[in-house]
N, C-alpha and C positions, 0 to 999 in steps of 0.2 A: 820755241815756237807754240803760236798761241792755242790754248785749249777752249772749249766750247764744250756742252750738256748738248747730243745729237737731237733734235728736234723729230716729233711725232712723224712728219711726212718724210725724214730723214730714215729714220729707223722702219717704216710700214713696207719699201720694199724689199727691205732685206727679210720681212718676218713670214715670206711664204713658204709653205710647208709642202715636200709633196703628196697626196694624198696616199690614204693605207690601202695598197692590194688587199683585199681578202684570201684573195689564190698564196698562199702565205706558199707554199713550193715554187710557184711562179718566181714569185717575190723575192726567196731566196736563191733562185739559179740565174735571177736577171741580175745579181749581187757580183754571182763570181765573170774572174776578167781575162781568165785562160783556165787549160785543161787542171793545172796545180790546184786550183779554187775547187772546183769540182771535185776532183782527188779530195782535199778538206773537209768539202761536205760529205762525200763519201763516207769518209775514214767517222766522223759523226755520229751519222746514221745507221750506219753498218754493225752488225756483230763483227768481233775481231777476226773468226775462225774464218766467215765469207769474204772481208776484205781481203785479207791475207791470203787467201785462195787465189784471190784475184792479183793480188799487189806480191805478191812473192814468186820465186823463181828456184832455180836447181840448184842443189848442193851451194856453196858459201855465195849462190848468188853472182858471181865474177861475170857470167855472159850477160847478164841482163844488165849489171852495172855500166860493162863496157861497152855496151850499145848506147846508152844512154850519151855515156863519154863520148862515143864517137860525133854523133846529132850536136855533141855543145861545143867540138871542136871545129865544126864548118867554116869558113870565111866565104860567106856570099857573096859576092861581085857584081855591086850594081853599074850599069850602064848608062852616067849623067847624058842628060839633054837626047832622050829621045822621045820625048814628048809622048810619053804613057796616060793619057787619060783615062782609060778606061782598063778592066782584063778581062778577059773571058776564060774562066775556071774550066768550060768544058771540056770532053775528049770522046771517045771511044775504046772499049776494050771486047776482048772478046766478042768481037765482032757487033756491038750495040753500043749505043750512046749512055755517057754517063756526065747530069752536069759537073760534076767536080771529080778532080782526077785521084780521087780516093773513098772506098768505099767497107765496109763491114766485115771483118775477119771473122772467122767460126770460130765459137768458145763452148764450152762443156758446161752445163752443170749452172743454167742461167740463172734460174730462176730462184736459184738460192741466194743471188746477189739481189734479186728484187722480184716480187710476183709477177708484175707485168713480163718478165726476160725476154725469151725471144719475139714475141709478139707485140712489146714496146720497140725493142730495134726494129723488126723488119716493118713498122707503120714510120718511124721515125725514117728510117733510108727509102722507104716510097716515098714520103711526104718531098724527101728531099733531091729524089732524082738519084741516087747511086744506090749500087747490087747491096744486096743483104746476102750473107752467106750464114747457111746454116749449119751447124754442127751433126755430127753422125751422132756427138753424145750430148745431144741439145733436150732439154725438158719442154719443146714443146715438137710434135710428129710435123713431117714434111708437109701433111695435110692441113693441119690446123695454124701451120705459118703461112700456106698458099691462101688460106681462106682468110686469114686474118689483113693481107696486105696484097689483095688481086690485081693489084694494079701494080706493085714492085718490078725490081727485078730480081728475081732470086738464083742463087747459085749453090752448090751443096756440095759437102764435104765432107768424104770417106776416108777413112783408115782401111788398108789393108788388112783383112779377115783370113783368117784359114777357112774357113766357114763360106766357100764361095756363094755358095747359094743364098745366105742370108745377103749376102753384099748384093748380088742380083736381084735381091728383092727391092731392096733400097733402091736401088738404081733404076728400077720400073718406076717404080711410085715416085720417085722424082721426076722424073721424066715426064709421067703422064700429068705430073703435078706443076708443072709448068718452070721447073728449074732448068734455065737453061745450058748451065756450065757448072764444069765437076773439080772441086780441086781433092786432088788425093794425097794426102797428108804420109810421107815416107821415111819420118825421120823418129819415130815413135812403136819402134821393133817392143819395147819396154817403157811403162809408165818412169819419168824420173823420177830422184831423188827431194823432192818438196820437203825441204826439212822444216817449213815453216807448218804448213800443215799437218805433221807427225808430233810437232811441240803442241799444236792448239788439239789436237783429235779430231784433225779431219778425216775422215775414212770415207770410204766407199761401201756398200750402202755406208749413208752418212747415219750418225751418232754423233748426239749432243751430250757432251760430258754436262756435270752441272754448273762447271766453271762456265762452258758457251753458253747454258742457258742462262745464268746470272746476267752475263755479257748481252746476252740479246735483252734481256727484260727491261733494261736503262732505257733501248729503247723500242716506244711502245709500238710505231706505224709497223717497223718489221716483224715485230713479234705478232702484230695482228695481221697482219697479211699471213704470213707463216701459218697460222693457226685456221685461218678462215679459207684457206685454198688448198684447191687438188694436194694430194702427194707429190715430192718430188719424185722424177722418174728420169729414165734416159727414154723421153717419149716416140721416138724414131725406131727404139729395139723390142720393148715389150709395155704392154700394159698392165705390169707391175712392177715394183721396186724389190721386190722380195729375192731375187736373183743379179743383179745386179755386179757382183763381183762375181761369179761364173760368166757372166756375159764378158766384162774386160778380160778376162782371162782366155776364153776363146777369143776376142779381138783379134788384140797383138799375139805377133807371131812374129819371133825373130829370125826364122829362117825364109822368110817372104825374101823374095828375090825380081828380076826385070820381066823377066817371063809372066809374074803376075799382075803387072804395071800393062803389061802388052795385053792378056786378056780381058781389063777393062777396057783398056782401048779398044778392042772386038765386040764388048758388048755397050758401050753408053755412044752414042750417035751424038752426042751433042760435044760441044768443046771442053776439053780437058788440059788443065796444068797441074802440075805436080806442084806440091810443097813441102819446101822440105832442102832445097836445093843451097849447095854452101861453095863448091867446086865445078872447073870449066869441065872434071872428067861428069861428074855429076851430069852436068848442063846437058853433054854430049849424051849420055847415054838414055839421059829420060827421051830426048827427041828422038834417039835410034827406036824409042821404045815404042813412038805414036805419042808425044805428047806435042798440043798445041801452042804451050807456054810455059814459063816458069814462077814458081813464088819465092824467090830469095827471103828467105825466114830462119830461123834458130828458137821458134818458136817461143819469141818472147824469151827466153833464155829458161824455159822452164823442162829442160829435157836433158843436152849435153851439156854438162857446165862447161866451163875453158872451150866452148864452138867459136868460129869462127864470127865475127860480127859483122850481121847481113849485110849492113851500107858499105860497108871495106868490102866484101864479097860482089859488089854486084860488079867491079870491072872487070871480072876474072870470068864472071860467070856471061856476062854482055859478048869477050872476046871470044868466049867460045859458041856461042847459042848464034850469033852475026845480029846484024841490024835491024833483019826484019820479024825477029821472033819479039813477042812480046813478054814483057818481063815483069812483075810483079816485086813489090818491094813489103818486107811485113816484118814485125819487131821493133818496137823501140818509139814509136812518130807518139809523136805526143802536141804535135803545133803545125801549123801552116807553113813555119817554115823549114819543119823537121820533112812536110812533104816534100816542099820546094826543092830539099837537099834531094832526097830521093831521086827526082823525078829529072837535079842535073846530073843525078853519080849515074843514070844511065837506069831507073826503070820508066815505064810507060805507067803505072797505076799504085797505089798503094793501101795496105790494107792496113786500118788500126783494129786492134783488138783491144788491150788495155783500158785504152782513153775511152770508148764505146763506154764498156764496163763502168768506169767510173761515171761518165755519166748517168749511166742508168740507177748507179746505185745513189745517185746522190739526189733524183727523182723520179724514176720510172721513164714513159716516155718522154715526158717533158725535158728529162734531163738528156736523153740522149740525143735530143734536136739541138739542144743547147749546145753539147759536144760537136756536134755536126757544125751549128754554126760557127761558136768559136774557131774553129779550127778554117773555117771558108774566110772568115775574117779576115784573119792573121794570113794567109794563105794569098788570101788577094791585095792588101798591102804593102804584101812581102814582095810579088810582082811588081808592081806599080812602082817600086821604091828600084828595084831589079831593072826596068825598063823593059818587062817581059810583059807583050797583050797579052800572048797565047799560050797556052801549055805546052804547046811546040817551039817555043822560044828560047825553054829554058835546056840548057847543054852545060856539056865540063867542059868547056868555056867559061862558065858564070860562078864557078866555085874553086873554094882555093882548100885542102886538104892536109893535115900533118903527115897524111900517108900518101900525097900526089892525086893531083885532081886530072894530073892529063893522062887521056888515055895513050894505053902502051902504041910503039911503032907494031902497024900490022893491025889491031885494033879498025874493024867496021867502023864504030863513031869518030872513027877519028879525023 
C-alpha cells in the first residue's frame, strides 16, 4: 500500500468546523438523540431530590420497572411493500383534533424540576398542537396556565376530594378558563410510599436538608432560578405554601366511591375521563358512573407497587369498554415506538409524564419542545417502517408480545 503526505487541497475540505451556537441550551439539547439522552442531561442539571422525585416510583419500584419491560418486550410487525412515503401523525381525542397521538400528562410540583414549570410545558404543547394537562397539584394556577398558552388545548386533572365545595370551585375555574376535558384521578386514596423521596428528605411542604442544598449548589442555573422566582406552591389550591400538608391530607380521602364520581359528572359539562383504570370491572363501573373515556394508568408506578402494567391491561379494558369508548394509555412511554405499541395494543391516545419532565429538567420549555420533537420523529419513522400511513392504520395485528397480542374472542376490536 503506497503512502503519501496529504496535500492542502485534500485536507481543506476535511477541516470544516460547525459554527459555535451561542445558545448553549439549544446546542446541548440538539445533541440529545432520544429521551434517554434528555434524561442524562436532566440528571446532571437537576438536584438529586428533584430528579429522583420524577425518576423514582413507589416501594421497590417494581411496577415502574415492569412497565418499561413491557414496552421493551414488544415486537412491532412491519408490513412490507406498502409504499408508505409519508406518515400522518394527526388524530382526534375528546372531541377535538391533536397534531400528534400523544399529549402531556398531569404532573405535580413541576416548578421544583425547572422554574418554567407548567408554563414551559403548556407553551411547548401549544406550539406542537397537542393537549397539555394541568394537575390539581400544579405549581401554576388554572388561570396562569391559560394566560401562558391561550391558543393551546388545555385539560385539567382533579383528585377526588372530601371537600366538594373546593372541588366545585376548581371545576368552575377550569371551565371558565377554557379547559375542555377533565381527567379524574382515582388511584390516589393515599399517597404511595416513594422511598427515594424519603431517603432524600423530600417532603411536602418542601424542606431542603443540608445535603440537598449542597447538591443543588453545584447546579448553578437551577439554584439561581430557585432563589430568584416566586416560592413553590400548589397554585390552584392556595396563595400560600404554609399549609400544604393540611391541603394534602384534606384532598386524599380513602372513603370516596363511584357515587363521588357520579357527582363530578353531574357538575362538569365537558368531556370526563377516569384516570387510573386497570381492570375491565373498573372500566365498566366508570362508564356507568358517566365517564366519556378512560385513562389506563398505573400512575407511572408511583402509587401501588406490584400494580398491573398499563400496556398489558389495555386489552382487558378495551374489551370491557367496547370499540367506541376512547381510551388513553399513560405510564412508561419513553419514545415514539412506545406510542406505536400503545396504539397497536388498543389505545386511542397516549400521555407522557416522566418523558416531558426529563425534557423540562434538561432545558425548560426548549427541553419540552425537544422531547416532543424526538418522540414525534421516532413515531414517524416507526410508522413508515411498519407500513402505517395514518394513526388509524395501527392495530393489534401489527404487534406481538409475550402475553399475546391478538384480541381475545368476543373482543369488539377483533
